[in-house]
N, C-alpha and C positions, 0 to 999 in steps of 0.2 A: 195544559198545553198539549192536549191530545190533537190528533189529526195526522196528515201525511208527514212522512219523514221530512226533515228540514232541507234535504237536498232534492226533494221530489215535488216541490210545490209549483203552483201555477204563477204566471206573471213574469216580472222582470226584476233585475237587480242592477243598481248603478255601480259600474265597475270601471275604475280608471277613466272616468270621463264620458262613458257611454252606457246606454241601457242594453243589457244582454239578457237573453232568455234565462230564467231562474236556474234551470238544470245545467246551463253552460257556464255558470259563475264558479269556475274551479281554479285551483292553484297547484303548482308542482309539489310533489311529495318532499322535495329537497328545499323548500322555502325555509328561510331562516326563522321566520315567525313561528313555524310549526316545531322546529327542533329546539330553539333557544328562547321561545316565548317573547320574542321582540315584536310585540304587537300591543296596540292600545285601542280601546273601544269606548263607546258610549251607549247608554240605554236611555231612550227617550220615549215619551208617550204623546200621541195625538188625541185630542178630544174635539169633536165637532169639526174636524178638518184642520185644526191648528195644532202645531207641535209645541207643547208647553216648554217655555224657556229654552227654545232651540238655540239661540245665540250663546247663552251661558254654557250649554252642553258643547257646542262646537269649539268655543274658546278653550274649554277644559281639554277637549281632545287634542288641540294644538299644544297646550302646555304639557299634557301627558307625553306626547311624542318628544317634546324638547327634553324632558327629564330622562327619556330613554335614548337621548343623543341622536335623534333623527328629526327631519323636517318634513311635514306633509306637503306635497307639491300642489296643494289647492288652498286658496285663501278661505278665511272664515265665511265670507259672503258666498263664495262659490259652493262651499259645502252646504250652507243653509239653503241656497237655491236648489241644489241637487236633492236634498231631503224633501223639500216641498214639491218639487217636480215629481219625484218618485211616489210620494203619497197620493198625488192626483192620478198618476199613471196607474197605480194599483187599484184606484177607485175606493179607497178606504176613508172613512170619517174618523173612527176610533181605532187606533192601531198602535203597535210598538215599532219603534224605529231604531235600527242598530247600525251605526257607522263603525267601521273597523279599519285601522291602518297597520301595515306590517312590512317587514323587510322581505325582499324577494330572494331569489336563488342564485344570484351571480357568484357569491362567495359562500362556502360552507365551512364554518368554523366559528370559534367564539368571536373573532374579529370579522366584521361585515361592513366596513366603511364604504365599499363601492356598490352595495346592493341597492337596487331600485326600491323606492318606497311606493307601495300600492295602497289604494283606498277603495273600499267597497261600502255600499249602503244597502240594507235590506229593510223591507217594511212588511209586517204581517199582522193579522188580527190576533189579539191576545186577550183572553178574558182575565178575571181576577187571578192574581198570583197564588192566592190561597182559596181553599174551599169556602164559598160564600157563607154557608151555615156556621162553619167553624170560625170564620173571621168575625161574624156578628157577636159571638159569645167570647171571643178572645182565643188566639192560638196558643199552643203549648210549645215551649222551647226546651231543648236539652242544653247541656253545657259542653262545649267543644273541648276536645283534647288539645288541639293546636291553638296557638295564640298569634295575635297580630304582632309582626316583628318590630324589633328596635329600628327606628328610622335610619340608624347608621348601617343597617344591613340590607335595606331594600328601599327603592324609590316609592315610599308609601303615599306620597301625594299624587302619584300617577295612577290613572285607572288602567293599569297594565294587566295583560292577560295572565301572566305568571303568578301574580299575587292572589289569584282566585283559586289556585289548585287546593290550598288548604281549606278553602271555603267549600269546595265540592266534596272533599273528603268528610268534612264536618257535617255538612247537610245530609250526606248519605248515611252517616252513622246515626244522626238524629232520627231520620225517617225510619231506619231499621228498628229503632226503639219506640216507634209510635208517635214521635214529635213531628211538628210541621217544619221546624228549623232549629238552629242552634245559636246560643249566645257564645261569643268569643271574648276571652279576656285578652289583655295586651301583654307584652313581654314582661311587664312589671307585676302582673297579677291584678290589674284594675279591670273593671268592666269596660269593654270596648264597643262592640256592635254585634249585630246578627251577621249571617254569612253574606248578605247582600243588602243590608238596610241598617240605618242608624237607630238608636234606641233612646227613649225618654222615660222618666219615672215621675210620679206625683206623690208628694207627701205634704199634708197640711195645706193644700192649695198652691204649693210651689212646685214648679217644674224643675227637674234636675236632669242633666244630660252630660255624658262624658266629653271631656275636652278632646277634640280631634287632632291630637299631636302625633299619632302614629297610624292613622287611618283616614279615609276620605271624609272631608267636611262636605257631606252630600248636598246637592242642589235642592233636593226635597227637604233635607234637614234645615237648610237655611230658610226655605219657604215656611216651614212649620214654626220656626223661631219668629219670623216676621208676623205670622198670623197670631201667635201667642202674645206678642207685644201689642198688636192691635187690640186684643181683648183686655189688655192691662194685666195679664198674668205675670207674676214674678218668675224669672227664669235664671237658673244658676248653671253655668258650665264649670265642671270641676272633675277631678279624679274621684271615681266612685269605687269603694271597696266591695267585693262580692257580698260580704256579710250584711252590708247596708240594705240589701234587697229585702231582708226580712221586715224592714220598717216602712217600705214604700207601699202605698195603697193602690195606685194605678200604674200601668205600664203600657207603652205602645211602641211599635217600630214604624219607620217610615223610609220610603225610597220610591224611585220611579215605578218599579214593578209592584212593590208592596203597598204603595200609596200611604195611607195612615191606617194601620192595622192594630187593634187592641191585642194585648197579651194577657192571658189568664194564669200562666204558669211558666216558671223558669226553674228547672230542676226541683229543688225542695221548696221554692218560694211561690206564693200564691198572690194573685192580684184580681181586682174586680173592675171591669171597665166602668168608669164613673163619668161625672159631668164634664171634666176637663178633656178627657180622652174623646168622648163622643162629640163635644163641641168642636174640637180641632179636626175631628174626622169630617164633620159636616162643613166646617170652614174650608178645608182643603178641597172637598168636592165642589163647593161654590167657586173656589179660586180657579180650578182647572176647567170646569164646565158649567158656567153660571146659568146657562139657559135651561139645563135639564137637571140641575143639582137636587132640588127638593124631591122630585119623583124618584130619582135613582137612589138617593139616600134612604128614602122610605122603603124602597124595595129591598135594599141590601140589609136593612135592619129588621125585616120581617114585619 
């Protein structure tokens, strides 16, 4: 994600119903969303000029806002149209799309029931989330100190900004120790997810993935499950104890940014990208960009 600072890029941003110059898309320092994390967002990807599962993402954005007790003043269709308009306006075919909604600055305090709800959408070109060479052989994950919280303590089904602070801390710590990312356990000590992606394991030809009862059931996760079922793979959703990782043969993470990325190491545990991981990696590429999938997959795997 190198390039100009994100506040100094060219083009326009969709902001409260109109396109504004990128550098003018600002908010006041006393916005509630900045001080109290009352903001929700989505991460979406466009392939070949089409935003993958845009409607699902937009509907989740609305639901995330509802869980944070506010209503976005634009319909699902209006947001979908805005995302597509902006993608065309920016002139990108393959890109990352980031809608975000937040409470404004009319009230400053824990209570903010009278605050205006704002919505902005930005689109930019974004290459692979991980180094392509590292991704091909499997990335290395550390194990995070922080855990995904008890659902009784946080709105864990919302893609809310505040829930990602422990992810930022955990990813920073992992990177300082030479890892690409970190695996997070949940509040009970079960395997949960990476800092921004869901996780799958393979043992004896069977896929295993944690039950998403205290973290997001990702849209990419659901896509991978659908692809696995098309292949006839057996898949088990369950609570996974950390020590079970010693017996798994393959591992991969998945998310809008990560797509499907093999994992070679999690702390003391080792994995080898195998047939199931590589097949689902190819299948996902085919699903999101069917016209160019074979060439791009071959290039990514060297």
